[in-house]
MARBA-3410 file (N, C-alpha, C, O; in Angstrom, 1 decimal):
166
31.4,-145.0,-39.1,31.9,-143.5,-39.3,30.8,-142.8,-40.1,30.1,-143.2,-41.0 ~ 30.8,-141.5,-39.6,29.5,-140.6,-40.4,30.1,-140.5,-41.9,31.3,-140.3,-42.2 ~ 29.2,-140.8,-42.8,29.7,-140.4,-44.2,30.1,-141.6,-44.9,30.2,-141.7,-46.2 ~ 30.4,-142.8,-43.9,30.9,-143.7,-44.4,29.6,-144.7,-45.1,28.6,-144.7,-44.4 ~ 29.7,-145.5,-46.2,28.6,-146.0,-47.0,28.3,-147.3,-46.0,29.0,-147.7,-45.1
26.8,-147.7,-46.2,26.3,-148.7,-45.5,26.9,-149.9,-45.7,27.2,-150.4,-46.7 ~ 27.0,-150.5,-44.3,27.6,-151.9,-44.5,26.9,-152.9,-45.6,25.7,-152.9,-45.6 ~ 27.4,-153.6,-46.4,26.7,-154.7,-47.1,27.2,-156.2,-46.8,27.2,-157.0,-47.7 ~ 27.5,-156.4,-45.6,27.9,-157.6,-45.3,26.7,-158.5,-45.3,25.6,-158.1,-45.4 ~ 27.0,-159.8,-45.3,26.0,-160.8,-45.6,24.8,-160.5,-44.3,23.6,-160.3,-44.7
25.1,-160.5,-43.1,24.5,-160.1,-42.1,23.3,-158.9,-42.1,22.2,-158.9,-41.7 ~ 24.1,-157.8,-42.8,23.2,-156.8,-43.0,22.1,-157.1,-44.2,20.9,-156.7,-44.1 ~ 22.6,-157.7,-45.1,21.8,-158.1,-46.2,20.8,-158.9,-45.8,19.7,-158.7,-46.4 ~ 20.8,-159.8,-45.1,19.9,-160.8,-44.8,18.9,-160.0,-43.4,17.8,-160.5,-43.2 ~ 19.2,-158.9,-42.7,18.5,-158.4,-41.8,17.7,-157.3,-42.7,16.6,-157.0,-42.3
18.0,-156.8,-43.8,17.3,-156.1,-44.7,16.1,-156.7,-45.4,15.3,-155.9,-45.9 ~ 15.9,-158.0,-45.4,15.0,-158.9,-46.1,13.7,-158.5,-45.0,13.9,-158.2,-43.8 ~ 12.6,-158.7,-45.6,11.4,-158.7,-44.6,11.2,-159.9,-43.8,11.4,-161.0,-44.2 ~ 10.7,-159.5,-42.6,10.9,-160.6,-41.5,10.1,-161.6,-41.8,10.3,-162.6,-41.1 ~ 9.1,-161.8,-42.9,8.5,-163.2,-43.3,9.2,-163.9,-44.7,8.8,-164.7,-45.4
10.4,-163.2,-44.8,11.1,-163.7,-46.2,11.3,-165.3,-46.3,11.2,-165.8,-47.4 ~ 11.5,-166.0,-45.2,11.3,-167.6,-45.1,10.2,-168.1,-45.9,10.2,-168.6,-47.0 ~ 8.9,-167.6,-45.0,7.6,-167.9,-45.5,7.4,-167.5,-47.1,6.9,-168.3,-47.9 ~ 7.7,-166.3,-47.4,7.5,-165.9,-48.6,8.2,-166.7,-49.8,7.6,-167.0,-50.8 ~ 9.6,-167.1,-49.4,10.2,-167.8,-50.3,9.6,-169.3,-50.4,9.5,-169.9,-51.4
9.4,-169.9,-49.0,8.7,-171.2,-49.2,7.5,-171.3,-49.9,7.2,-172.4,-50.5 ~ 6.8,-170.3,-49.9,5.6,-170.4,-50.7,5.7,-170.3,-52.1,5.0,-170.9,-52.9 ~ 6.6,-169.6,-52.5,7.1,-169.3,-54.0,7.6,-170.5,-54.3,7.5,-170.8,-55.5 ~ 8.2,-171.4,-53.5,9.1,-172.3,-54.2,8.1,-173.4,-54.3,8.3,-174.2,-55.2 ~ 6.9,-173.5,-53.5,5.9,-174.5,-53.5,5.1,-174.2,-54.9,4.7,-175.0,-55.7
5.1,-173.0,-54.9,4.0,-172.7,-56.4,4.9,-172.8,-57.7,4.3,-172.8,-58.8 ~ 6.2,-172.9,-57.5,6.9,-173.3,-58.7,7.1,-174.6,-58.7,7.8,-175.0,-59.6 ~ 6.7,-175.4,-57.6,7.0,-176.7,-58.1,8.1,-177.3,-58.4,8.3,-178.3,-59.1 ~ 9.0,-176.6,-57.8,10.6,-176.9,-58.1,10.8,-178.6,-57.5,10.3,-179.2,-56.6 ~ 11.7,-179.1,-58.4,12.2,-180.4,-58.0,13.1,-180.5,-57.1,13.6,-181.6,-56.8
13.4,-179.3,-56.4,14.5,-179.3,-55.4,13.7,-178.7,-54.2,14.2,-178.0,-53.4 ~ 12.5,-179.1,-54.1,11.6,-178.5,-53.0,12.0,-179.0,-51.6,12.1,-178.2,-50.6 ~ 12.2,-180.4,-51.6,12.7,-181.1,-50.3,14.1,-180.5,-49.9,14.4,-180.3,-48.8 ~ 15.0,-180.4,-50.9,16.3,-179.8,-50.4,16.2,-178.4,-49.9,17.0,-178.0,-49.0 ~ 15.2,-177.6,-50.6,15.1,-176.3,-50.0,14.5,-176.1,-48.8,14.6,-175.1,-48.2
13.7,-177.3,-48.3,13.2,-177.1,-46.9,14.0,-177.5,-46.2,14.0,-176.9,-45.1 ~ 15.1,-178.5,-46.3,16.2,-178.9,-45.4,17.2,-177.3,-44.9,17.7,-177.0,-43.8 ~ 17.3,-176.7,-46.4,18.3,-175.5,-46.0,17.4,-174.5,-45.3,17.9,-173.7,-44.6 ~ 16.2,-174.3,-45.5,15.4,-173.2,-44.7,15.3,-173.7,-43.1,15.5,-173.0,-42.1 ~ 14.9,-175.2,-42.9,14.9,-175.3,-41.5,16.2,-175.6,-40.7,16.3,-175.3,-39.5
17.2,-176.1,-41.4,18.5,-176.4,-40.7,19.5,-175.2,-41.0,20.3,-175.0,-40.1 ~ 19.4,-174.3,-42.1,20.7,-173.5,-42.5,21.9,-174.2,-42.7,23.0,-173.8,-42.4 ~ 21.8,-175.3,-43.2,23.0,-176.2,-43.5,23.5,-175.7,-44.8,22.7,-175.1,-45.5 ~ 24.9,-176.0,-45.3,25.5,-175.8,-46.4,24.7,-176.4,-47.7,24.2,-177.6,-47.6 ~ 24.7,-175.7,-48.8,24.1,-176.3,-49.7,24.9,-177.7,-50.2,24.3,-178.7,-50.5
26.4,-177.6,-50.2,27.0,-178.9,-50.3,26.5,-180.0,-49.5,26.3,-181.1,-50.1 ~ 26.3,-179.7,-48.0,25.8,-181.0,-47.2,24.4,-181.4,-47.6,24.2,-182.6,-47.4 ~ 23.3,-180.8,-48.2,22.2,-181.3,-48.7,22.4,-181.9,-49.7,21.6,-182.8,-50.0 ~ 23.5,-181.6,-50.8,23.6,-182.3,-52.1,24.2,-183.6,-51.8,24.1,-184.5,-52.7 ~ 24.9,-183.7,-50.5,25.4,-184.9,-50.3,24.4,-185.8,-49.6,24.6,-187.0,-49.5
23.5,-185.3,-49.1,22.1,-186.0,-48.4,22.3,-186.0,-46.9,23.3,-185.9,-46.2 ~ 21.0,-186.2,-46.5,21.0,-185.7,-45.1,19.8,-186.7,-44.8,19.0,-187.0,-45.7 ~ 19.7,-187.2,-43.3,18.5,-187.9,-42.7,17.5,-186.9,-42.2,17.9,-185.8,-41.7 ~ 16.3,-187.3,-42.1,15.1,-186.4,-41.8,14.3,-187.5,-41.1,14.0,-188.6,-41.6 ~ 14.1,-187.1,-39.7,13.1,-187.7,-38.9,12.2,-186.9,-38.0,12.5,-185.7,-37.9
11.2,-187.5,-37.5,10.3,-186.7,-36.6,10.9,-187.1,-35.2,11.1,-188.3,-35.1 ~ 11.0,-186.5,-34.3,11.6,-187.0,-32.9,10.2,-187.2,-32.1,9.0,-186.8,-32.5 ~ 10.5,-187.6,-31.1,9.4,-188.3,-30.2,8.6,-186.9,-29.7,7.4,-187.0,-29.5 ~ 9.3,-185.7,-29.6,8.7,-184.6,-29.0,8.1,-183.9,-30.2,7.5,-182.8,-30.1 ~ 8.1,-184.5,-31.3,7.4,-183.9,-32.6,8.0,-182.8,-33.1,7.4,-182.0,-33.9
9.4,-182.6,-32.7,10.5,-181.7,-33.6,10.9,-182.4,-34.7,10.5,-183.5,-35.1 ~ 11.8,-181.5,-35.3,12.3,-182.4,-36.6,13.7,-182.6,-36.3,14.3,-181.8,-35.7 ~ 14.2,-183.8,-36.7,15.6,-183.9,-36.6,16.5,-184.0,-38.0,15.9,-184.6,-38.9 ~ 17.5,-183.4,-38.2,18.0,-183.3,-39.3,19.5,-184.0,-39.1,20.2,-183.4,-38.3 ~ 20.0,-185.2,-39.9,21.2,-185.6,-39.5,22.1,-185.2,-40.8,21.8,-185.6,-41.9
23.3,-184.4,-40.5,24.1,-184.0,-41.8,25.5,-184.5,-41.8,26.0,-184.6,-40.6 ~ 26.2,-184.8,-42.6,27.6,-184.9,-42.9,28.2,-183.6,-43.1,27.8,-182.8,-44.1 ~ 29.3,-183.2,-42.2,29.6,-181.9,-42.4,30.4,-181.6,-43.8,30.7,-182.7,-44.3 ~ 30.7,-180.6,-44.3,31.1,-180.3,-45.5,32.4,-179.4,-45.3,33.0,-179.2,-46.3 ~ 33.0,-179.0,-44.3,34.2,-178.1,-44.1,34.7,-178.7,-42.9,34.8,-178.0,-41.9
35.2,-179.9,-43.1,36.0,-180.5,-42.0,37.2,-180.7,-42.3,37.5,-181.3,-43.3 ~ 37.9,-180.3,-41.5,39.8,-180.5,-41.4,40.2,-180.6,-40.1,39.3,-180.4,-39.3 ~ 41.2,-180.8,-39.8,42.1,-180.9,-38.8,41.7,-179.8,-37.5,42.1,-178.6,-37.5 ~ 41.0,-180.3,-36.6,40.8,-179.3,-35.6,39.7,-178.2,-35.9,39.6,-177.2,-35.2 ~ 38.8,-178.6,-37.1,38.0,-177.7,-37.5,36.5,-178.4,-38.0,36.4,-179.4,-38.7
35.6,-177.7,-37.5,34.1,-178.4,-38.2,33.7,-179.8,-37.4,34.4,-180.3,-36.5 ~ 32.6,-180.2,-37.8,32.1,-181.6,-37.2,31.9,-182.3,-38.6,31.3,-181.8,-39.5 ~ 32.4,-183.5,-38.5,32.0,-184.6,-39.4,30.7,-184.7,-39.5,30.2,-184.8,-40.6 ~ 29.9,-184.8,-38.4,28.5,-185.2,-38.5,27.7,-184.5,-37.2,28.2,-184.5,-36.1 ~ 26.7,-184.1,-37.6,25.8,-183.4,-36.4,24.2,-183.7,-36.8,23.8,-183.9,-37.9
23.6,-183.8,-35.7,22.4,-184.0,-35.6,21.4,-182.7,-34.8,21.3,-182.4,-33.6 ~ 20.8,-182.0,-35.8,20.2,-180.8,-35.7,18.8,-181.1,-35.2,18.2,-181.8,-35.9 ~ 18.1,-180.5,-34.1,16.8,-180.6,-33.6,16.1,-179.3,-34.1,16.8,-178.3,-33.8 ~ 15.1,-179.1,-34.6,14.4,-177.9,-34.9,13.1,-178.1,-34.7,12.7,-179.2,-34.8 ~ 12.3,-177.1,-34.4,10.9,-176.8,-34.2,10.1,-177.4,-35.4,10.6,-177.3,-36.5
9.0,-177.9,-35.3,8.2,-178.6,-36.6,7.0,-177.7,-36.9,6.0,-178.0,-37.6 ~ 7.2,-176.6,-36.4,5.9,-175.4,-36.6,6.1,-174.7,-38.0,5.2,-173.9,-38.3 ~ 7.0,-174.8,-38.6,6.8,-174.1,-39.8,6.5,-175.0,-41.2,6.7,-176.2,-41.3 ~ 6.0,-174.3,-42.2,5.7,-175.0,-43.2,6.8,-176.0,-44.0,6.6,-177.2,-44.4 ~ 7.9,-175.5,-44.1,9.0,-176.5,-44.6,9.3,-177.6,-43.6,9.6,-178.7,-44.0
9.3,-177.2,-42.3,9.7,-178.4,-41.3,8.3,-179.4,-41.5,8.6,-180.6,-41.5 ~ 6.8,-179.0,-41.8,6.0,-179.9,-41.6,5.9,-180.6,-43.0,5.3,-181.7,-43.1 ~ 6.5,-180.1,-44.3,6.7,-180.8,-45.4,7.6,-181.9,-44.9,7.2,-183.1,-44.9 ~ 8.8,-181.5,-44.5,9.9,-182.8,-44.2,9.6,-183.7,-43.2,10.2,-184.8,-43.2 ~ 8.5,-183.5,-42.2,8.0,-184.2,-41.4,6.9,-185.2,-42.0,6.9,-186.4,-41.5
6.1,-184.9,-43.0,5.3,-185.6,-44.1,6.2,-186.5,-44.8,5.7,-187.6,-45.1 ~ 7.4,-186.1,-45.2,8.1,-187.2,-45.9,8.8,-188.2,-45.1,9.1,-189.2,-45.6 ~ 9.0,-188.0,-44.0,9.5,-188.8,-43.0,8.5,-189.9,-42.4,8.7,-191.1,-42.2 ~ 7.1,-189.3,-42.2,6.2,-190.2,-41.8,5.8,-191.2,-43.1,5.6,-192.4,-43.0 ~ 5.7,-190.7,-44.2,5.6,-191.7,-45.6,6.6,-192.5,-45.7,6.5,-193.5,-46.4
7.8,-192.2,-45.1,9.0,-193.1,-45.6,9.3,-194.0,-44.2,10.4,-194.5,-44.0 ~ 8.3,-194.1,-43.4,8.3,-195.1,-42.2,9.0,-194.6,-40.9,9.2,-195.3,-40.0 ~ 9.2,-193.1,-41.0,9.6,-192.6,-39.8,11.2,-191.6,-40.1,11.5,-190.7,-39.4 ~ 11.7,-192.1,-41.0,12.8,-191.3,-41.6,12.8,-191.4,-43.0,12.5,-192.3,-43.8 ~ 13.4,-190.2,-43.4,13.6,-190.1,-45.2,15.1,-189.7,-45.2,15.7,-189.3,-44.2
15.6,-189.8,-46.4,16.8,-189.2,-46.7,16.6,-188.1,-47.9,16.0,-188.5,-49.0 ~ 17.0,-187.0,-47.7,16.8,-186.0,-48.7,18.1,-185.7,-49.3,19.1,-185.5,-48.5 ~ 18.1,-185.7,-50.5,19.2,-185.4,-51.2,18.8,-184.5,-52.5,17.9,-184.8,-53.3 ~ 19.8,-183.3,-52.5,19.6,-182.4,-53.8,20.3,-183.3,-55.0,21.5,-183.6,-54.8 ~ 19.7,-183.6,-56.1,20.2,-183.9,-57.2,20.7,-183.2,-58.4,20.5,-183.3,-59.5
21.8,-182.1,-57.6,22.3,-181.3,-58.4,23.7,-180.7,-57.4,23.9,-181.1,-56.3 ~ 24.4,-179.9,-58.3,25.5,-179.4,-57.3,25.3,-178.3,-56.7,24.4,-177.5,-57.2 ~ 26.0,-177.9,-55.2,25.4,-176.9,-54.6,25.2,-175.5,-55.2,24.4,-174.7,-54.9 ~ 26.2,-175.2,-56.3,26.0,-174.0,-57.5,24.5,-174.0,-58.0,23.8,-173.0,-57.9 ~ 24.2,-175.1,-58.5,23.0,-175.3,-59.2,21.7,-174.9,-58.1,20.7,-174.2,-58.5
21.9,-175.6,-56.9,20.9,-175.4,-55.9,20.6,-173.8,-55.7,19.5,-173.3,-55.6 ~ 22.2,-173.1,-55.6,22.0,-171.8,-55.1,21.3,-171.0,-56.1,20.6,-170.1,-55.7 ~ 21.5,-171.2,-57.3,21.0,-170.6,-58.7,19.6,-170.7,-58.5,18.9,-169.7,-58.8 ~ 18.9,-172.0,-58.1,17.7,-172.3,-58.2,17.0,-171.3,-57.0,15.8,-170.8,-57.2 ~ 17.6,-171.2,-55.9,17.3,-170.2,-54.8,17.1,-168.9,-55.6,16.0,-168.4,-55.5
18.0,-168.3,-56.2,18.3,-167.1,-56.6,17.0,-166.8,-57.6,16.4,-165.7,-57.6 ~ 16.6,-168.0,-58.4,15.7,-167.7,-59.5,14.2,-167.6,-58.9,13.4,-166.8,-59.3 ~ 13.9,-168.5,-57.8,12.9,-168.3,-56.8,12.5,-167.0,-56.6,11.4,-166.5,-56.8 ~ 13.6,-166.3,-55.8,13.5,-165.4,-54.9,13.7,-163.9,-55.8,13.6,-162.8,-55.4 ~ 13.9,-164.2,-57.0,14.1,-162.8,-57.9,13.5,-161.7,-58.0,14.0,-160.5,-58.0
12.2,-162.0,-58.1,11.1,-161.0,-58.0,10.7,-160.6,-56.9,10.0,-159.6,-56.9 ~ 11.0,-161.3,-55.6,10.1,-161.0,-54.5,11.1,-159.9,-53.2,10.7,-159.2,-52.3 ~ 12.3,-160.2,-53.7,13.4,-159.0,-52.4,13.8,-158.2,-53.0,14.3,-157.3,-52.3 ~ 13.9,-157.9,-54.2,14.7,-156.7,-54.6,16.4,-156.9,-54.4,17.2,-156.0,-54.4 ~ 16.8,-157.9,-54.3,18.0,-158.2,-54.3,18.1,-159.8,-54.4,17.2,-160.7,-54.3
19.7,-160.0,-54.7,19.9,-161.7,-54.9,19.7,-162.4,-53.6,20.3,-161.8,-52.6 ~ 19.1,-163.5,-53.4,19.1,-164.3,-52.3,20.0,-165.7,-52.8,19.8,-166.1,-53.9 ~ 20.7,-166.2,-52.1,21.5,-167.5,-52.1,21.0,-168.4,-51.3,20.2,-168.1,-50.4 ~ 21.5,-169.5,-51.7,21.4,-170.7,-50.7,21.9,-170.4,-49.1,21.3,-170.6,-48.1 ~ 23.1,-169.7,-49.4,23.7,-169.6,-47.9,23.1,-168.4,-47.1,23.4,-168.1,-45.9
22.3,-167.7,-47.7,21.3,-166.9,-47.0,20.6,-167.4,-46.0,20.5,-166.8,-44.9 ~ 20.1,-168.4,-46.2,19.3,-169.3,-45.1,20.2,-169.9,-44.0,19.8,-170.2,-42.9 ~ 21.7,-169.9,-44.3,22.4,-170.1,-43.0,22.7,-169.1,-42.3,23.1,-169.3,-41.1 ~ 22.7,-168.0,-42.8,23.0,-166.7,-42.2,21.8,-166.2,-41.3,21.9,-165.5,-40.3 ~ 20.5,-166.8,-41.8,19.3,-166.6,-41.1,19.2,-167.4,-39.8,18.7,-167.0,-38.8
19.8,-168.8,-40.3,19.3,-169.8,-39.1,20.6,-169.5,-38.0,20.4,-169.8,-36.8 ~ 21.8,-169.0,-38.3,23.0,-168.5,-37.4,22.0,-167.5,-36.5,21.7,-167.8,-35.4 ~ 21.5,-166.3,-37.1,21.1,-165.4,-36.3,19.9,-165.9,-35.5,19.8,-165.4,-34.4 ~ 19.2,-166.7,-35.8,18.0,-167.4,-35.1,18.6,-168.1,-33.8,18.2,-167.9,-32.7 ~ 19.7,-169.0,-34.1,20.1,-169.6,-33.1,20.9,-168.8,-32.2,21.0,-169.2,-31.0
21.4,-167.8,-32.5,22.2,-166.7,-31.6,21.0,-166.2,-30.8,20.9,-166.4,-29.6 ~ 20.2,-165.7,-31.5,18.8,-165.0,-30.4,18.2,-166.0,-29.5,18.0,-165.8,-28.3 ~ 17.9,-167.1,-29.9,17.3,-168.2,-29.0,18.4,-168.8,-27.9,17.9,-169.5,-27.0 ~ 19.6,-168.7,-27.8,20.6,-169.2,-26.9,21.2,-167.9,-26.2,22.3,-168.0,-25.6 ~ 20.5,-166.9,-26.5,21.1,-165.7,-25.4,22.5,-165.5,-25.8,23.3,-165.3,-25.0
22.9,-165.6,-27.3,24.0,-165.4,-27.3,25.4,-166.2,-27.2,26.5,-165.8,-27.4 ~ 24.9,-167.4,-26.8,25.9,-168.4,-26.7,26.5,-169.0,-28.0,26.1,-170.0,-28.6 ~ 27.7,-168.3,-28.2,28.4,-168.4,-29.7,28.8,-170.0,-29.6,28.6,-170.7,-30.6 ~ 29.3,-170.5,-28.5,29.6,-171.9,-28.6,28.5,-172.8,-28.8,28.8,-173.8,-29.4 ~ 27.4,-172.6,-28.6,26.0,-173.5,-29.1,25.9,-173.2,-30.5,25.7,-174.1,-31.4
26.0,-171.7,-30.7,25.9,-171.3,-32.3,26.8,-172.2,-33.3,26.3,-172.8,-34.3 ~ 28.0,-172.3,-32.9,29.1,-172.8,-33.5,28.7,-174.2,-33.7,28.6,-174.6,-34.8 ~ 28.4,-174.9,-32.6,28.2,-176.4,-32.8,26.6,-176.6,-33.8,26.5,-177.4,-34.6 ~ 25.8,-175.8,-33.5,24.7,-176.1,-34.3,25.0,-175.6,-35.6,24.4,-176.3,-36.5 ~ 25.8,-174.7,-36.1,26.0,-174.6,-37.6,27.3,-175.2,-38.1,27.8,-174.9,-39.1
27.8,-176.2,-37.2,28.8,-177.0,-37.7,30.2,-176.5,-38.0,31.0,-177.2,-38.5
END
């Protein structure tokens, strides 16, 4: 409506970030040498919940050189959520290449687990991003970005997006 304040929904906030925000964030995380680098890579490539990477996930390189991330669902209840899902993502980004290298070093598969609480992981994301984007960025923002990417790559197939996001 005319004169209404602009929307501050998460979707709008992520859309307000620069187009290369994931690359900028990853570069800053690598420079910071954070002990959570592997978990941050999983968050970036998969859009999983911080709780899911804190419980641990399996990462491997698929035969077609894509990356597969196996996750146990965090918000599963009767008729809702997926107890487990396997995500296949392109291996063409720096975080994906980082995870692929870990998998190769681990004999083909590796386990990534954040050694902290989901809140601590999100606080680490905020600390890394604090001076770069002019607003707070949380671990959940990666999820919003991957959801938008999945929606765009699937021509708006919301059933696909819902399965991908768990």
